[in-house]
C-alpha angles and dihedrals in degrees: 000000000000091000091051091053090049092051093048090051090050092051091051093050090049092051092051092051090050093049097056111124119217114253092242091061098042098086093050090045092051091048093050091047091051091049090049092050091049091050091048092051090051091051093049092048090050092050092049090049092048091050091052092049094057094063 
């Protein structure tokens, strides 16, 4: 059991190291993520509004 926990921790740490984004790309990535979130919020609000109009 203890070995399994250690291996899982090691896999997580390896995945984090591989997922690090270079500093040069981070501002663009944050901007794109914010735009995606804004678009998603708009879609959800539209769906909620459409659902309320049908009743």
